[in-house]
C-alpha positions in Angstrom: -4.8 42.2 -47.9 -3.5 43.9 -44.8 -1.6 42.0 -42.0 -4.4 42.7 -39.6 -7.0 41.2 -41.9 -4.9 38.1 -42.6 -4.5 37.6 -38.8 -8.2 38.1 -38.2 -9.1 35.5 -40.9 -6.6 33.1 -39.5 -8.2 33.3 -36.1 -11.7 32.7 -37.6 -10.4 29.6 -39.5 -8.7 28.2 -36.4 -11.9 28.7 -34.4 -14.0 27.0 -37.1 -11.6 24.0 -37.2 -11.8 23.7 -33.4 -15.7 23.9 -33.4 -15.8 21.3 -36.2 -13.5 18.9 -34.3 -15.6 19.3 -31.2 -18.9 18.9 -33.1 -17.6 15.7 -34.7 -16.6 14.4 -31.3 -20.0 15.0 -29.8 -21.7 13.7 -32.9 -19.5 10.5 -32.8 -20.6 9.9 -29.2 -24.2 10.5 -30.1 -24.0 8.1 -33.1 -22.5 5.4 -31.0 -25.2 5.7 -28.4 -23.1 7.2 -25.7 -25.5 10.1 -25.0 -24.1 11.1 -21.6 -20.7 11.9 -23.2 -22.4 13.6 -26.1 -24.2 15.9 -23.6 -21.0 16.6 -21.7 -19.1 17.5 -24.8 -21.9 19.7 -26.1 -22.2 21.5 -22.7 -18.5 22.3 -22.7 -18.7 23.7 -26.2 -21.8 25.8 -25.3 -19.9 27.2 -22.3 -17.2 28.4 -24.7 -19.6 29.7 -27.3 -23.1 30.5 -25.9 -24.5 31.1 -29.4 -23.5 27.7 -30.8 -26.9 26.4 -32.0 -25.3 23.0 -33.0 -24.3 22.4 -29.4 -27.8 23.3 -28.1 -29.4 20.9 -30.6 -27.0 18.2 -29.6 -27.8 18.6 -25.9 -31.5 18.4 -26.7 -31.2 15.4 -29.0 -28.9 13.4 -26.7 -31.0 14.3 -23.6 -34.2 13.0 -25.2 -32.5 9.9 -26.5 -31.0 9.1 -23.1 -34.3 9.6 -21.3 -36.1 7.6 -23.9 -33.8 4.6 -23.3 -34.0 4.8 -19.5 -37.8 5.1 -19.5 -38.1 2.2 -22.0 -36.0 0.0 -19.6 -38.2 1.0 -16.7 -41.4 0.2 -18.6 -40.1 -3.2 -19.7 -39.1 -3.9 -16.1 -42.5 -2.9 -14.7 -44.5 -4.8 -17.4 -42.3 -7.9 -17.5 -43.2 -11.3 -16.3 -40.3 -11.6 -13.9 -39.9 -10.2 -10.5 -39.5 -6.4 -10.7 -35.9 -5.3 -10.3 -36.4 -2.1 -8.3 -32.7 -1.5 -8.0 -32.4 -1.2 -11.8 -35.5 1.1 -11.9 -34.1 3.3 -9.1 -30.8 3.8 -10.9 -32.6 4.6 -14.2 -34.7 7.2 -12.5 -31.7 8.6 -10.7 -29.8 8.9 -14.0 -32.7 10.9 -15.5 -32.9 13.2 -12.4 -29.2 13.8 -12.4 -29.2 14.4 -16.2 -31.9 17.1 -15.9 -30.0 18.8 -13.0 -26.8 18.8 -15.1 -28.5 20.5 -18.0 -30.5 22.8 -15.8 -27.3 24.2 -14.4 -26.1 25.4 -17.8 -26.7 29.2 -17.5 -26.5 30.1 -21.2 -28.8 27.3 -22.4 -31.6 29.3 -23.9 -33.1 26.4 -25.8 -36.4 25.1 -24.5 -35.9 21.6 -23.0 -38.9 20.0 -21.3 -38.1 18.6 -17.9 -40.4 16.1 -16.0 -40.3 15.7 -12.2 -39.2 12.2 -11.6 -38.1 12.8 -8.0 -41.1 11.1 -6.4 -40.9 8.0 -8.7 -37.2 7.8 -8.0 -37.7 7.9 -4.2 -40.4 5.3 -4.5 -38.1 3.0 -6.4 -35.3 3.7 -4.0 -37.5 2.7 -1.0 -38.8 -0.5 -2.8 -35.2 -1.5 -3.8 -34.0 -1.0 -0.2 -37.0 -3.0 1.1 -36.2 -5.8 -1.3 -32.7 -6.1 0.0 -33.9 -5.6 3.6 -36.4 -8.6 3.4 -33.8 -10.7 1.6 -31.3 -10.0 4.4 -33.9 -10.8 7.0 -34.5 -14.2 5.3 -30.8 -14.8 5.4 -30.6 -13.8 9.1 -33.4 -16.2 10.0 -31.5 -19.2 8.7 -28.0 -18.0 9.8 -25.9 -20.8 11.3 -22.3 -20.1 10.3 -20.1 -17.1 10.2 -20.3 -17.3 6.4 -24.1 -17.0 6.7 -23.7 -13.8 8.7 -21.3 -12.5 6.1 -23.8 -13.1 3.4 -26.5 -11.2 5.4 -24.1 -8.3 5.9 -23.4 -8.2 2.2 -27.1 -7.9 1.4 -27.6 -5.3 4.1 -24.7 -3.3 2.6 -26.6 -3.2 -0.7 -29.7 -1.8 1.0 -27.6 0.8 2.8 -25.8 1.8 -0.4 -29.1 2.5 -2.2 -30.9 4.0 0.8 -28.5 5.2 3.6 -30.2 5.1 7.0 -33.1 2.9 5.8 -35.0 1.5 8.8 -32.5 -0.2 11.2 -30.1 -1.4 8.5 -27.1 0.2 10.1 -27.8 -1.6 13.4 -28.3 -4.9 11.7 -25.1 -4.5 9.7 -23.1 -4.0 12.9 -24.7 -7.1 14.5 -24.0 -9.2 11.4 -20.5 -7.9 11.0 -19.6 -8.8 14.6 -21.3 -12.2 14.2 -19.4 -12.9 10.9 -16.0 -11.8 12.2 -13.3 -14.4 12.7 -11.1 -13.5 15.8 -7.5 -14.7 16.0 -5.5 -14.7 19.2 -1.7 -14.5 18.8 0.0 -16.3 21.7 3.6 -17.1 22.7 4.2 -20.5 24.4 7.4 -21.7 26.1 6.7 -25.3 27.0 10.4 -26.2 27.5 10.8 -23.4 30.1 13.7 -21.9 28.2 15.4 -18.8 29.6 12.9 -16.3 28.2 12.0 -13.4 30.4 8.5 -12.0 30.7 9.9 -8.8 29.2 11.2 -10.7 26.1 7.9 -12.6 25.8 6.0 -9.3 25.9 8.5 -7.9 23.2 7.5 -10.8 20.9 3.9 -9.8 21.2 4.5 -6.1 21.2 3.6 -5.7 17.6 0.7 -4.1 15.9 -1.0 -7.3 14.7 -4.1 -5.3 14.1 -2.5 -4.1 10.9 -3.1 -7.6 9.6 -6.9 -7.1 10.0 -8.9 -7.8 6.9 -12.6 -7.6 6.2 -13.6 -10.7 8.2 -10.5 -11.4 10.3 -9.3 -9.5 13.4 -6.1 -10.2 15.4 -5.5 -9.8 19.1 -2.3 -10.2 21.1 -3.8 -10.4 24.5 -6.6 -12.6 26.0 -9.6 -10.9 27.4 -11.7 -12.9 29.8 -15.1 -13.8 28.4 -14.1 -13.3 24.8 -14.2 -16.1 22.3 -11.4 -16.6 19.7 -12.1 -18.7 16.6 -8.4 -19.3 16.0 -5.1 -19.2 17.8 -1.8 -18.3 16.2 0.5 -20.0 18.7 4.3 -19.4 18.4 5.9 -22.3 20.3 9.4 -21.6 21.4 11.7 -24.6 20.8 15.2 -23.3 20.9 16.9 -20.3 22.4 20.7 -19.7 22.6 22.9 -16.8 23.3 26.6 -17.3 22.5 29.3 -16.1 24.8 31.3 -12.9 24.1 33.8 -13.2 21.3 36.7 -10.9 20.9 39.3 -11.2 18.2 42.4 -9.1 18.0 44.2 -9.1 14.8 47.4 -7.3 13.7 48.0 -6.2 10.2 50.2 -3.7 8.4 49.3 -0.9 6.0 51.9 0.1 3.5 52.4 3.1 1.2 55.0 4.1 -1.3 56.3 7.7 -0.9 59.0 9.8 -2.5 61.9 10.1 -0.1 64.0 12.5 -2.1 65.1 13.6 -5.6 68.6 12.9 -7.1 70.2 14.7 -10.1 70.5 12.6 -13.2 74.0 12.0 -14.5 75.4 10.3 -17.5 78.1 7.6 -17.5 80.9 10.1 -17.1 79.2 11.8 -14.1 78.0 14.8 -16.0 74.6 16.3 -15.1 71.9 15.8 -17.7 69.7 18.7 -18.5 66.4 19.2 -20.3 65.5 21.5 -23.2 65.3 24.5 -20.9 68.7 23.8 -19.5 67.4 22.6 -16.2 69.0 19.7 -14.4 66.8 16.6 -14.5 66.0 15.1 -11.1 64.7 11.6 -10.5 62.5 10.7 -7.5 63.8 8.1 -5.0 60.8 6.1 -3.6 60.5 4.0 -0.5 57.8 2.1 1.2 56.6 3.1 4.7 54.5 0.9 6.9 52.1 1.2 9.8 51.2 -1.5 12.2 47.6 -1.7 13.2 45.7 -3.8 15.8 42.1 -4.5 14.9 39.6 -5.5 17.6 36.4 -7.3 16.7 33.7 -8.1 19.2 30.8 -10.3 18.2 27.9 -12.1 19.9 25.0 -14.0 18.4 21.7 -15.2 19.6 19.1 -17.4 17.9 15.5 -18.1 18.5 13.7 -21.0 16.8 10.2 -22.2 17.1 7.1 -23.0 15.1 3.9 -21.1 14.4 0.9 -23.4 15.0 -2.5 -22.4 13.6 -5.2 -23.8 15.7 -9.0 -24.1 15.0 -10.5 -23.5 18.4 -13.9 -24.8 17.4 -12.6 -28.1 15.9 -9.9 -28.2 18.5 -7.2 -29.2 16.0 -3.9 -27.9 14.7 -4.3 -27.5 11.0 -1.0 -25.9 10.0 2.5 -25.6 11.4 5.2 -23.3 10.0 8.8 -23.2 11.3 10.2 -19.8 12.2 13.8 -18.9 13.2 15.7 -15.7 13.6 19.4 -14.9 14.4 20.5 -11.6 15.9 24.2 -10.7 15.7 26.0 -8.0 17.6 29.2 -6.8 16.0 31.6 -4.0 16.8 35.0 -3.2 15.3 37.7 -0.7 16.2 41.4 -0.4 15.7 44.5 1.2 17.2 47.8 2.5 15.7 50.7 0.4 17.1 53.8 1.5 15.4 55.4 2.7 12.2 54.4 5.7 10.1 50.9 7.1 10.4 51.1 8.3 6.9 50.9 4.7 5.7 47.4 4.3 7.1 44.7 3.6 4.6 41.3 5.4 4.8 39.7 2.2 6.1 42.2 2.0 8.9 41.8 5.6 9.8 38.0 5.1 10.0 38.4 2.0 12.2 40.7 3.9 14.5 38.1 6.6 15.0 35.5 4.1 15.9 34.9 3.4 19.6 34.7 -0.3 20.5 31.2 -1.0 21.9 30.7 -2.9 25.1 29.1 -6.4 24.8 25.4 -6.4 25.2 24.0 -8.2 28.2 22.3 -11.6 27.9 18.9 -9.9 28.5 19.6 -7.3 25.9 20.4 -9.9 23.3 17.2 -11.7 24.2 15.2 -8.5 23.7 16.8 -7.6 20.4 16.2 -11.1 19.0 12.7 -11.1 20.4 12.0 -8.0 18.3 13.1 -9.8 15.1 11.0 -12.8 16.0 8.0 -10.6 16.5 8.3 -9.3 12.9 8.9 -12.8 11.7 5.7 -14.1 13.4 3.8 -11.2 11.9 5.2 -11.9 8.4 4.4 -15.6 8.7 0.8 -14.9 9.8 0.4 -12.5 6.8 1.5 -15.2 4.4 -0.9 -17.8 5.9 -3.9 -15.5 6.8 -6.0 -17.0 4.0 -6.2 -20.1 6.3 -8.5 -18.2 8.7 -12.1 -18.1 7.8 -11.9 -21.1 5.4 -12.3 -23.7 8.1 
Protein backbone atom coordinates (compact mmCIF):
# COMPACT_ATOMS: atom_id res chain seq x y z
CA UNK A 1 0.00 0.00 0.00
CA UNK A 2 1.45 3.33 -1.03
CA UNK A 3 1.90 6.26 1.36
CA UNK A 4 -0.65 8.31 -0.59
CA UNK A 5 -3.26 5.55 -0.33
CA UNK A 6 -2.67 5.09 3.41
CA UNK A 7 -3.04 8.84 3.93
CA UNK A 8 -6.26 8.92 1.88
CA UNK A 9 -7.79 6.02 3.84
CA UNK A 10 -6.83 7.70 7.13
CA UNK A 11 -8.70 10.84 6.09
CA UNK A 12 -11.78 8.82 5.14
CA UNK A 13 -11.73 6.99 8.48
CA UNK A 14 -11.35 10.27 10.40
CA UNK A 15 -14.25 11.75 8.46
CA UNK A 16 -16.41 8.74 9.16
CA UNK A 17 -15.66 8.93 12.89
CA UNK A 18 -16.55 12.64 12.92
CA UNK A 19 -19.85 12.01 11.11
CA UNK A 20 -20.67 9.13 13.43
CA UNK A 21 -20.01 11.26 16.52
CA UNK A 22 -22.21 14.07 15.17
CA UNK A 23 -24.94 11.69 14.14
CA UNK A 24 -25.00 10.19 17.63
CA UNK A 25 -25.19 13.66 19.14
CA UNK A 26 -28.18 14.68 17.00
CA UNK A 27 -29.80 11.30 17.56
CA UNK A 28 -29.32 11.60 21.33
CA UNK A 29 -31.06 14.98 21.33
CA UNK A 30 -33.86 13.52 19.21
CA UNK A 31 -34.25 10.50 21.50
CA UNK A 32 -34.43 12.73 24.58
CA UNK A 33 -37.14 14.89 22.98
CA UNK A 34 -34.96 17.96 22.43
CA UNK A 35 -35.96 18.40 18.81
CA UNK A 36 -34.72 21.96 18.45
CA UNK A 37 -31.12 20.98 19.24
CA UNK A 38 -31.44 17.90 17.07
CA UNK A 39 -32.40 20.18 14.16
CA UNK A 40 -29.51 22.59 14.86
CA UNK A 41 -26.97 19.77 15.01
CA UNK A 42 -28.27 18.17 11.82
CA UNK A 43 -28.27 21.52 9.95
CA UNK A 44 -24.63 22.13 10.91
CA UNK A 45 -23.68 18.69 9.64
CA UNK A 46 -25.62 19.21 6.42
CA UNK A 47 -23.78 22.48 5.82
CA UNK A 48 -20.52 20.57 6.09
CA UNK A 49 -21.69 17.69 3.95
CA UNK A 50 -24.62 18.58 1.62
CA UNK A 51 -25.03 14.97 0.56
CA UNK A 52 -25.47 13.60 4.08
CA UNK A 53 -28.85 11.83 3.82
CA UNK A 54 -28.86 10.99 7.56
CA UNK A 55 -28.80 14.69 8.45
CA UNK A 56 -31.63 15.45 6.04
CA UNK A 57 -33.72 12.64 7.53
CA UNK A 58 -32.93 13.89 11.04
CA UNK A 59 -34.06 17.44 10.17
CA UNK A 60 -37.30 16.10 8.71
CA UNK A 61 -38.03 13.80 11.65
CA UNK A 62 -37.19 16.37 14.34
CA UNK A 63 -39.13 19.08 12.52
CA UNK A 64 -42.28 16.96 12.29
CA UNK A 65 -42.01 15.84 15.93
CA UNK A 66 -41.50 19.40 17.22
CA UNK A 67 -44.45 20.69 15.20
CA UNK A 68 -46.59 17.78 16.30
CA UNK A 69 -45.92 18.58 19.97
CA UNK A 70 -46.61 22.31 19.56
CA UNK A 71 -49.83 21.76 17.60
CA UNK A 72 -50.98 19.20 20.16
CA UNK A 73 -50.51 21.75 22.95
CA UNK A 74 -52.43 24.36 20.95
CA UNK A 75 -55.31 21.93 20.33
CA UNK A 76 -55.54 21.00 24.01
CA UNK A 77 -55.53 24.69 24.97
CA UNK A 78 -58.29 25.55 22.51
CA UNK A 79 -60.46 22.55 23.41
CA UNK A 80 -59.89 22.63 27.16
CA UNK A 81 -62.40 23.56 29.81
CA UNK A 82 -60.28 26.34 31.30
CA UNK A 83 -59.84 29.87 30.02
CA UNK A 84 -57.74 29.85 26.86
CA UNK A 85 -54.11 30.80 27.42
CA UNK A 86 -53.51 32.86 24.29
CA UNK A 87 -49.96 33.68 25.40
CA UNK A 88 -49.03 30.00 25.35
CA UNK A 89 -50.72 29.52 21.97
CA UNK A 90 -48.94 32.55 20.52
CA UNK A 91 -45.51 31.32 21.58
CA UNK A 92 -46.22 27.83 20.20
CA UNK A 93 -47.22 29.24 16.81
CA UNK A 94 -44.21 31.54 16.93
CA UNK A 95 -41.92 28.55 17.58
CA UNK A 96 -43.36 26.73 14.54
CA UNK A 97 -42.98 29.79 12.29
CA UNK A 98 -39.38 30.40 13.38
CA UNK A 99 -38.57 26.70 13.01
CA UNK A 100 -39.83 26.72 9.42
CA UNK A 101 -37.86 29.87 8.63
CA UNK A 102 -34.69 28.31 10.06
CA UNK A 103 -35.02 25.19 7.93
CA UNK A 104 -36.11 27.19 4.88
CA UNK A 105 -32.80 29.11 5.00
CA UNK A 106 -30.73 25.94 4.53
CA UNK A 107 -29.59 26.29 0.90
CA UNK A 108 -28.53 22.70 0.33
CA UNK A 109 -31.60 21.10 1.86
CA UNK A 110 -32.96 19.26 -1.17
CA UNK A 111 -35.29 17.03 0.82
CA UNK A 112 -38.97 17.85 0.53
CA UNK A 113 -40.32 19.19 3.85
CA UNK A 114 -43.89 20.38 3.81
CA UNK A 115 -44.39 23.84 5.34
CA UNK A 116 -47.73 25.27 6.47
CA UNK A 117 -48.42 29.00 6.73
CA UNK A 118 -49.13 29.70 10.40
CA UNK A 119 -48.42 33.45 10.22
CA UNK A 120 -52.08 34.51 10.35
CA UNK A 121 -52.86 32.15 13.24
CA UNK A 122 -49.78 33.37 15.09
CA UNK A 123 -50.78 37.02 14.65
CA UNK A 124 -54.33 36.27 15.77
CA UNK A 125 -53.03 34.58 18.94
CA UNK A 126 -50.60 37.46 19.45
CA UNK A 127 -53.42 40.00 19.27
CA UNK A 128 -55.67 38.00 21.62
CA UNK A 129 -52.82 37.46 24.12
CA UNK A 130 -52.05 41.19 24.15
CA UNK A 131 -55.75 42.01 24.51
CA UNK A 132 -56.02 39.65 27.48
CA UNK A 133 -53.21 41.46 29.26
CA UNK A 134 -54.61 44.83 28.18
CA UNK A 135 -58.03 44.12 29.70
CA UNK A 136 -56.46 42.68 32.85
CA UNK A 137 -54.34 45.81 33.21
CA UNK A 138 -57.41 48.01 32.73
CA UNK A 139 -59.22 46.12 35.50
CA UNK A 140 -56.23 46.73 37.73
CA UNK A 141 -56.11 50.42 36.78
CA UNK A 142 -59.80 50.83 37.60
CA UNK A 143 -59.21 49.72 41.19
CA UNK A 144 -55.79 51.37 41.66
CA UNK A 145 -55.43 53.05 45.02
CA UNK A 146 -51.81 52.68 46.07
CA UNK A 147 -48.50 52.92 44.30
CA UNK A 148 -48.20 49.16 44.59
CA UNK A 149 -51.44 48.91 42.57
CA UNK A 150 -49.96 51.10 39.83
CA UNK A 151 -46.84 48.95 39.82
CA UNK A 152 -48.98 45.83 39.29
CA UNK A 153 -50.80 47.52 36.41
CA UNK A 154 -47.45 48.49 34.89
CA UNK A 155 -46.20 44.88 35.16
CA UNK A 156 -49.29 43.58 33.33
CA UNK A 157 -48.96 46.22 30.61
CA UNK A 158 -45.31 45.25 30.23
CA UNK A 159 -46.39 41.72 29.35
CA UNK A 160 -48.79 43.05 26.72
CA UNK A 161 -46.06 45.25 25.26
CA UNK A 162 -43.61 42.35 25.26
CA UNK A 163 -45.94 40.14 23.24
CA UNK A 164 -47.22 42.89 20.95
CA UNK A 165 -45.02 46.03 20.90
CA UNK A 166 -47.10 49.09 20.07
CA UNK A 167 -50.41 47.41 20.81
CA UNK A 168 -53.17 50.03 21.13
CA UNK A 169 -52.09 52.71 23.64
CA UNK A 170 -50.10 50.36 25.87
CA UNK A 171 -46.96 52.52 25.79
CA UNK A 172 -48.88 55.59 26.95
CA UNK A 173 -50.58 53.68 29.74
CA UNK A 174 -47.22 52.23 30.82
CA UNK A 175 -45.74 55.72 31.14
CA UNK A 176 -48.74 56.87 33.22
CA UNK A 177 -48.63 53.84 35.53
CA UNK A 178 -44.87 54.06 35.94
CA UNK A 179 -45.06 57.70 36.97
CA UNK A 180 -47.95 56.93 39.35
CA UNK A 181 -46.15 53.97 40.89
CA UNK A 182 -42.82 55.72 41.39
CA UNK A 183 -41.61 56.60 44.89
CA UNK A 184 -39.80 59.94 44.96
CA UNK A 185 -37.17 60.65 47.61
CA UNK A 186 -35.87 64.14 48.36
CA UNK A 187 -32.36 64.34 49.88
CA UNK A 188 -32.09 67.35 52.21
CA UNK A 189 -29.40 68.88 54.49
CA UNK A 190 -30.60 70.52 57.70
CA UNK A 191 -28.58 72.64 60.12
CA UNK A 192 -30.94 73.23 63.07
CA UNK A 193 -28.16 74.31 65.45
CA UNK A 194 -26.97 76.97 63.02
CA UNK A 195 -23.44 75.57 63.03
CA UNK A 196 -20.78 77.38 61.01
CA UNK A 197 -21.64 75.70 57.73
CA UNK A 198 -21.49 77.88 54.65
CA UNK A 199 -23.98 77.64 51.83
CA UNK A 200 -21.14 76.47 49.60
CA UNK A 201 -20.37 73.60 52.00
CA UNK A 202 -24.07 72.76 52.20
CA UNK A 203 -24.24 72.62 48.41
CA UNK A 204 -21.10 70.46 48.41
CA UNK A 205 -22.86 67.90 50.60
CA UNK A 206 -25.71 67.72 48.09
CA UNK A 207 -23.45 67.93 45.05
CA UNK A 208 -23.57 64.21 44.48
CA UNK A 209 -25.17 62.20 41.73
CA UNK A 210 -27.88 60.67 43.89
CA UNK A 211 -29.70 59.62 40.72
CA UNK A 212 -27.24 56.72 40.47
CA UNK A 213 -29.19 55.24 43.39
CA UNK A 214 -32.36 55.15 41.30
CA UNK A 215 -34.01 51.75 41.12
CA UNK A 216 -37.06 50.45 39.28
CA UNK A 217 -39.57 52.20 41.54
CA UNK A 218 -37.49 54.74 43.51
CA UNK A 219 -36.06 58.04 42.25
CA UNK A 220 -33.82 60.43 44.19
CA UNK A 221 -33.66 64.21 43.99
CA UNK A 222 -31.28 66.64 45.69
CA UNK A 223 -33.28 69.81 45.11
CA UNK A 224 -36.90 70.71 45.79
CA UNK A 225 -39.06 71.72 42.88
CA UNK A 226 -42.16 73.76 43.65
CA UNK A 227 -45.34 71.86 42.99
CA UNK A 228 -43.66 68.45 43.11
CA UNK A 229 -44.62 65.83 45.69
CA UNK A 230 -42.02 63.65 47.39
CA UNK A 231 -43.06 60.44 49.11
CA UNK A 232 -40.01 60.33 51.35
CA UNK A 233 -37.33 62.64 52.64
CA UNK A 234 -33.78 61.53 53.38
CA UNK A 235 -32.80 64.29 55.81
CA UNK A 236 -29.21 64.66 56.99
CA UNK A 237 -29.36 66.64 60.21
CA UNK A 238 -26.06 68.27 61.12
CA UNK A 239 -25.36 67.91 64.85
CA UNK A 240 -21.64 68.59 65.19
CA UNK A 241 -18.98 70.40 63.23
CA UNK A 242 -15.46 71.15 64.36
CA UNK A 243 -12.30 72.37 62.69
CA UNK A 244 -9.17 72.04 64.80
CA UNK A 245 -6.57 74.79 64.93
CA UNK A 246 -3.34 74.53 62.97
CA UNK A 247 -0.81 72.14 64.46
CA UNK A 248 2.87 72.26 63.61
CA UNK A 249 5.42 69.97 65.21
CA UNK A 250 9.17 70.33 64.69
CA UNK A 251 11.23 67.33 65.60
CA UNK A 252 15.01 66.89 65.42
CA UNK A 253 16.50 63.50 64.79
CA UNK A 254 19.82 62.09 63.62
CA UNK A 255 20.66 59.71 60.84
CA UNK A 256 23.83 57.68 61.14
CA UNK A 257 25.85 55.60 58.77
CA UNK A 258 29.00 53.52 59.11
CA UNK A 259 31.66 54.23 56.49
CA UNK A 260 35.25 53.12 55.80
CA UNK A 261 37.56 55.96 56.70
CA UNK A 262 40.84 54.37 55.62
CA UNK A 263 42.78 51.12 55.25
CA UNK A 264 45.80 50.16 57.43
CA UNK A 265 48.43 47.55 56.71
CA UNK A 266 48.20 44.42 58.80
CA UNK A 267 51.26 43.61 60.90
CA UNK A 268 52.24 40.80 63.19
CA UNK A 269 53.36 41.14 66.81
CA UNK A 270 56.89 42.03 65.74
CA UNK A 271 55.72 44.76 63.41
CA UNK A 272 56.25 42.81 60.22
CA UNK A 273 53.82 43.27 57.33
CA UNK A 274 51.53 40.33 56.71
CA UNK A 275 51.03 39.29 53.12
CA UNK A 276 48.57 37.02 51.31
CA UNK A 277 49.29 34.10 48.97
CA UNK A 278 50.09 36.46 46.13
CA UNK A 279 52.61 38.35 48.16
CA UNK A 280 50.39 41.38 48.56
CA UNK A 281 50.26 43.27 51.84
CA UNK A 282 46.93 42.73 53.58
CA UNK A 283 45.10 45.93 54.46
CA UNK A 284 42.26 46.18 56.98
CA UNK A 285 39.46 48.78 56.77
CA UNK A 286 39.07 51.32 59.54
CA UNK A 287 35.39 52.21 59.99
CA UNK A 288 33.71 55.17 61.58
CA UNK A 289 30.18 56.38 62.07
CA UNK A 290 29.05 59.65 60.52
CA UNK A 291 25.92 61.49 61.52
CA UNK A 292 23.54 63.99 60.05
CA UNK A 293 21.15 66.13 62.04
CA UNK A 294 17.71 66.59 60.49
CA UNK A 295 14.75 68.75 61.46
CA UNK A 296 11.36 67.36 60.50
CA UNK A 297 8.30 69.61 60.26
CA UNK A 298 4.81 68.13 60.42
CA UNK A 299 1.71 70.17 59.86
CA UNK A 300 -1.71 68.73 60.55
CA UNK A 301 -5.28 69.86 60.83
CA UNK A 302 -8.46 67.87 61.32
CA UNK A 303 -12.14 68.51 60.87
CA UNK A 304 -15.11 66.38 61.80
CA UNK A 305 -18.75 66.43 60.79
CA UNK A 306 -21.33 64.39 62.65
CA UNK A 307 -25.04 64.07 62.14
CA UNK A 308 -27.81 61.61 61.50
CA UNK A 309 -29.70 60.53 58.43
CA UNK A 310 -33.43 60.61 59.15
CA UNK A 311 -35.76 58.76 56.80
CA UNK A 312 -39.17 60.41 56.76
CA UNK A 313 -42.45 59.11 55.36
CA UNK A 314 -44.06 62.32 54.10
CA UNK A 315 -47.50 60.71 53.76
CA UNK A 316 -47.61 59.32 57.28
CA UNK A 317 -45.62 62.30 58.59
CA UNK A 318 -43.32 60.13 60.70
CA UNK A 319 -39.62 59.45 61.03
CA UNK A 320 -39.27 55.70 60.59
CA UNK A 321 -35.49 55.34 60.68
CA UNK A 322 -32.42 57.21 61.96
CA UNK A 323 -28.82 56.32 61.11
CA UNK A 324 -25.80 58.13 62.61
CA UNK A 325 -23.17 59.41 60.17
CA UNK A 326 -19.78 60.91 60.94
CA UNK A 327 -16.69 61.67 58.90
CA UNK A 328 -13.25 63.04 59.74
CA UNK A 329 -11.00 64.81 57.30
CA UNK A 330 -7.30 65.22 58.07
CA UNK A 331 -4.82 67.49 56.40
CA UNK A 332 -1.19 66.44 56.86
CA UNK A 333 2.03 67.71 55.35
CA UNK A 334 5.60 66.67 56.16
CA UNK A 335 8.94 68.08 55.16
CA UNK A 336 12.48 68.17 56.53
CA UNK A 337 15.68 70.17 56.37
CA UNK A 338 19.33 69.26 56.78
CA UNK A 339 20.76 70.97 59.87
CA UNK A 340 24.34 69.80 60.33
CA UNK A 341 26.72 66.90 60.04
CA UNK A 342 27.52 64.82 57.00
CA UNK A 343 24.92 64.64 54.22
CA UNK A 344 26.26 61.22 53.32
CA UNK A 345 24.64 59.89 56.49
CA UNK A 346 21.13 60.78 55.32
CA UNK A 347 18.76 57.87 54.78
CA UNK A 348 16.61 57.60 51.65
CA UNK A 349 13.57 58.50 53.75
CA UNK A 350 15.24 61.68 55.01
CA UNK A 351 16.33 62.63 51.50
CA UNK A 352 12.76 62.20 50.28
CA UNK A 353 11.39 64.36 53.11
CA UNK A 354 13.96 67.09 52.40
CA UNK A 355 12.80 67.22 48.79
CA UNK A 356 9.19 67.65 49.90
CA UNK A 357 7.83 71.18 50.13
CA UNK A 358 5.84 71.89 53.24
CA UNK A 359 2.26 72.73 52.36
CA UNK A 360 0.46 75.74 53.69
CA UNK A 361 -2.39 75.14 56.11
CA UNK A 362 -5.81 74.99 54.43
CA UNK A 363 -8.26 77.68 55.41
CA UNK A 364 -11.22 77.02 57.65
CA UNK A 365 -13.55 77.15 54.66
CA UNK A 366 -11.39 74.73 52.65
CA UNK A 367 -11.47 72.22 55.50
CA UNK A 368 -15.24 72.51 55.59
CA UNK A 369 -15.51 71.87 51.85
CA UNK A 370 -13.16 68.87 51.92
CA UNK A 371 -15.07 67.34 54.81
CA UNK A 372 -18.39 68.12 53.15
CA UNK A 373 -17.32 66.04 50.16
CA UNK A 374 -16.64 63.07 52.42
CA UNK A 375 -19.98 63.50 54.16
CA UNK A 376 -21.74 63.61 50.79
CA UNK A 377 -20.30 60.20 49.90
CA UNK A 378 -21.20 58.88 53.36
CA UNK A 379 -24.81 60.08 52.97
CA UNK A 380 -25.04 58.38 49.59
CA UNK A 381 -23.56 55.16 50.98
CA UNK A 382 -25.96 55.15 53.92
CA UNK A 383 -28.97 55.75 51.67
CA UNK A 384 -27.88 52.87 49.46
CA UNK A 385 -27.69 50.54 52.47
CA UNK A 386 -31.18 51.56 53.60
CA UNK A 387 -32.94 52.13 50.27
CA UNK A 388 -35.03 48.98 50.70
CA UNK A 389 -36.96 51.03 53.29
CA UNK A 390 -38.46 53.16 50.52
CA UNK A 391 -41.51 51.72 48.86
CA UNK A 392 -42.29 49.35 51.72
CA UNK A 393 -44.22 51.85 53.83
